[in-house]
C-alpha positions as CSV (number, residue, x, y, z in Angstrom):
1,M,61.9,93.7,-1.5
2,L,61.3,90.4,0.3
3,I,63.2,87.5,-1.1
4,R,62.1,84.0,-0.2
5,K,64.0,80.9,-0.3
6,H,61.1,78.7,-1.2
7,S,58.2,78.8,-3.6
8,I,54.9,77.1,-3.1
9,G,53.1,75.3,-6.0
10,L,49.8,73.4,-5.9
11,V,48.4,70.8,-8.3
12,L,44.6,70.7,-8.2
13,S,42.8,67.5,-9.3
14,G,39.6,67.1,-11.2
15,G,36.1,66.6,-9.9
16,S,33.3,69.1,-9.1
17,V,33.3,68.4,-5.4
18,R,37.0,68.5,-5.2
19,G,36.9,71.8,-7.0
20,L,34.8,73.3,-4.1
21,T,37.4,71.9,-1.7
22,H,40.2,73.5,-3.7
23,I,38.5,76.9,-3.3
24,G,38.3,76.4,0.5
25,I,42.0,75.4,0.7
26,L,43.1,78.4,-1.4
27,R,41.1,80.7,0.9
28,V,42.6,79.2,4.1
29,L,46.1,79.6,2.6
30,E,45.4,83.2,1.8
31,C,43.9,83.9,5.2
32,E,47.0,82.4,6.8
33,G,49.3,84.6,4.7
34,I,50.8,81.6,2.8
35,P,51.4,82.7,-0.8
36,V,50.8,80.3,-3.7
37,D,53.4,81.0,-6.4
38,Y,52.4,78.3,-8.9
39,L,49.1,76.5,-9.7
40,A,48.4,73.7,-12.1
41,G,45.3,71.6,-12.4
42,T,43.3,69.2,-14.5
43,S,39.6,69.4,-15.3
44,M,37.8,71.3,-12.5
45,G,41.2,71.9,-10.8
46,G,42.4,73.7,-13.9
47,L,39.3,75.9,-13.9
48,I,39.8,76.7,-10.2
49,A,43.5,77.4,-10.8
50,A,42.6,79.8,-13.6
51,G,39.9,81.5,-11.5
52,Y,42.4,82.0,-8.7
53,A,45.0,83.4,-11.1
54,V,42.7,86.1,-12.4
55,G,41.2,86.9,-9.0
56,M,37.7,85.4,-9.5
57,I,38.0,82.8,-6.8
58,H,36.2,84.7,-4.0
59,Q,33.1,85.7,-5.8
60,R,32.2,84.4,-9.3
61,V,33.8,80.9,-9.4
62,P,31.9,79.4,-6.4
63,K,28.6,80.9,-7.7
64,L,29.2,79.4,-11.1
65,I,30.0,76.0,-9.7
66,Y,26.9,76.0,-7.5
67,E,24.6,77.1,-10.3
68,N,25.9,74.5,-12.7
69,V,25.7,71.6,-10.2
70,K,22.2,72.7,-9.2
71,S,21.1,72.9,-12.8
72,A,22.5,69.4,-13.6
73,M,20.8,68.0,-10.5
74,D,17.5,69.7,-11.5
75,E,17.7,68.2,-15.0
76,L,18.3,64.7,-13.5
77,G,15.4,65.2,-11.0
78,L,17.8,65.0,-8.0
79,V,17.2,67.1,-4.9
80,L,19.7,68.1,-2.3
81,Q,18.2,67.2,1.1
82,R,19.7,67.4,4.5
83,K,18.6,64.5,6.8
84,T,17.5,65.8,10.1
85,S,16.7,62.4,11.6
86,R,17.7,58.9,10.9
87,T,15.6,55.8,11.4
88,Y,17.2,52.4,11.8
89,P,15.6,49.0,11.1
90,Q,14.3,47.3,14.3
91,G,15.3,43.7,14.7
């Protein structure tokens, strides 16, 4: 049994975009073999922490977030667009 001197804890903040960032950070830590022993969060950070704790972070949680953000944007008539070129005023 491996005994470590230190534990790692993360506090995740609120906000939907930050929630997606938290998912990426947790994935990188996992890929690098850095264990997370404790998680806490508020608002979206709490949902991400709970999803990670039950093992849903890799599949279901990102899909749920995307679907909900897209649905909200559709209701508001907003469209995600990637700008391919920029025009600047001449003067």
